[in-house]
N, C-alpha and C positions, 0 to 999 in steps of 0.2 A: 277223346272225350272223357273217358274215365280218369285219365291222368289230370285233366283240368279240374274235375270234381274233387279229386284227392288233394290237389294243391289248394283249392279254395277252402276245403274243410280244415286242412292243416293251418292255413292262415287264420281261420276263425278261431281254432283252438289256441293258437299262439297268442292271438289278441286277448282271448279270455284269460289265459294264463298270466299274461303281462299285466292286465288290469287287476287281477286278483293279487298279484305280487305287489303292485303299487299300493293297493288298498291295505294289504297286510302291513307293509312297511309304514304307511301313514298311521295305522292304528298303534303300532308299537312306538313309533316316534312321538305320537301325541301322549301316550301313556308315560313314557320316560320324561318328557318335558313337563307334564302335569305334576309328576312326583317330585321333580327337581324344584319346581316353582313353590310347591307347598312346603318342601323341606326348608327352602330359603326363608319363607314367610315365618315358619315356626321358630326359626332361629332368631327372629326379631322380637319375639315375645319375651319380655323381661321376667326374671324369676321374682316371685313375691318375697318381700321381707316379712319377718315375723311380726305379728300384731303385738303391741305392747300397751300398757296403761300409761297415760300421760303422768309425768312427775311434776308436782307443785314446787317450783323453783324457790318459793318463799320459805319452805320448810326443809329442814335437813332430812335426808333419806334414811339416816340411821345406820348407814353402812359406809365406812370410810373408803374412799378410792373407787366408789361405784360410778361408772360413766353413764351419762344419759343414753338410753337406747334409741335406735332409729325407729321412727313411726312407720306404721303399716303402709304399704304401697297402695295407691289408688288404682282403680280399674283403668283410668285414662293413662296413668303412667305405665302400667303394664303393657298396654297395647298401642302406645303413642307412635312407636316406630312403624308398626303395621299400618296405622292410619296415615302416616306421612307418605307411605308408598302408594296408597290409593284411598282417597277420601270417600269412596263408596262403601268402605268397610264400616260395619255398624256393630259387630260383635264376634264372639268366639264360642263355638259349640264343641263340646267334648262329652263322651260317654265312656266311662271306665269299662274295660273288658271288650272294647271294640276298636276298630281303626278310625272311628269318627273323632277327628280332632282337627277342625277346620275353621278358617275365617268365614264369616257370614256377611254377605253384601246386601245392599238395597239401592235400587234406582227408581225412585218414585215416579219420575217423568218418562221412564223407559222400561216398562214392565218386562220381565223375563230376560233382561239383557244378559244376565250371567248364566242363562240356560246353556248357552253354547259359547261362552267366553271364559277365559282363565282370569286369574287375579291380575295378570298383566294386560288384560283386555284383548289379548290375541285370541283368534278362534280356537276352540277346544271342545271336543266331544264330551269332555268331563265336566266342563263348567265349574261353577263354585256355588255352594249352598247360598240361597238368597231368601230374603224376606219379601212376602207379598207386598205389592206397592201401596196398598191402602191401610197397612198396619203401622201404628205409631208405637215405637218402643217405649215402654214405661207408662203408656197411656191407654192403648187398646186393651180390651178384655182378653183378646186372643191374638197372638202373633203367629202367623203361619209361615213355616220355613220349608223350602223345597230343596231337594238334592237328588241327583241321579242314582239309580241302582246299577252300578257298573259290574260287569261280569268278572272283573279281576278283584272284586271285593272292596273297591275304594268308594269314596263318597258316602252315600247313605245305604249302601248294600247291607251293612250290618244291622240295619233296623229290622230286617227280616228274621234275625235271630230271636226277636221278641215273640215269634210265633210259639216258641217253647216257653211254657210257664216256669220251668226250672231256671231258664236263663234270666227271666224277669226277676225271680226271687233273689238272684244274686246281683242284679244290676237295676235297682229301682230308681236311681237318681240320674238326672240329666243336668249337665252344667252348661249354662248359657250366660256368658258375661257380655255386657255392653260397654260402651265407652264411659258410661255413667256409674255402673255398679256391677258387682259380682252377683251371680244368681244360681241357686240350686233349685231344681224342680223335681217333684215326685210324680211318677207316672200314675195317671188316673185310669186310662183305658188304652188298649191296643186292639186295633180292628182292621179288617180289609173291607174295601168297597170298590166301586167303579166310578170313574170320572166321566163327564159328558154323557150321562145317562139319566133318564127319568127314574130309574130304579136305584140309582146310587145315592149315597148320603153326601150332600153338598156341604161338607164340613168347612170348605174354604170360603163359604159365604158368611160364616160367622166370625165377625171381627169385633164388633161392639154390640152388646146386648141392649135392646130397647128398654128392657126392664128386667126385674128379677125372674119373672115367669119365662122370658125368652132364654135367659142364662140357664135356668133349671132344665128347660126343654132340650137345650143343646147337650148338657151333661147327661141327661137321661138317655138320649139317643146314642151317645158315645158308649155308655155303660151297657145298653141293650145289645149293641153290635160287638162289644169286646169279646175277644177270644177266650178270656177267662176273667174271673173276678179278682181285681187287684185289692179289693177291700178299701180302696181310697176313692173319695168323691171330692167335689168342689162346691163351694157356695158362692152366691152373688157377692162380688167384690174381690174374689180371688183373681190373680193374674195367670193366664194360661199361655203355653206355647203348644203348637201343633206341628209335628214333623211329618212330612209327606214324601214318599218315594214311589216309584213304579213297582208293581207286583205282578209277576208274569203268569200266574195261574189262570187268569182271565183277561179278556180284551179290555184295555184301558184300566187294568186293575191298579189299586193303590194300597200301599201299606201305610197305616197312619198311627201315630202315637200322640196322645194328648196328655200333657203334664201341667201341674200347678206349682207356682212359686211357693217354696216352703221356708226359705231363709230370708230374713230381712236384708235388703240390699246393704252391702258394706262397700267401702272404698269409693263412696260417691264423690263427685266433683261438682262444683258450682259452675253455672254458666253453660253455654253450649260448647260441645267439643268440636 
């Protein structure tokens, strides 16, 4: 009898060990595949050419032998090969001093598709940063972008570095390019809240302000919750992005950064990409 019990227990422990080993292998395989996919995508991004002033061909330049310089690259040209690989691609997000340097996706008719899908559309626990489905790039007052907070430090994990005011002081700018233009954004507020709760700030509901008062109310709540004073605010008419990731100090916690566009778009292209 005792022998049968020991055999049964051994079988149970063996099954648990096997299951854990399989899950661990899956985790590392997914991590490796995700890193390889993003490395391949990054290699498709074209290096920007130097911006130059146009030369009037009807007048001499004043310098013999001077060759016409190449015009600046447009945003579409920079990311054309990425878009060709997957036309759900809508932009590129990067923050200096972090590992955040990723393509950004959007699926208007299939919300949260890239929550558990890689750039190649295969299943992935890492997903790809993506824009909330009801946001319109270049039009909406606020564009909400989601990304996972992965334990290996990838995806949006480095947003949590902004809990440190000293880190913020050295990394105040977020770069978010679209297929239409390049964009630099200055951080307005950094805060924590909870999702799916009456007590939480539903920042993700703010996409288009009904009027100036609604915009001001949103900014005021962001500033009130901010972990520190950035000294930066926003006024009605400014274009915002909101970056959101999980924050594990509380149930359904979120780490959120709100920033405003500070540089006029350059590298614009006409027509739809």
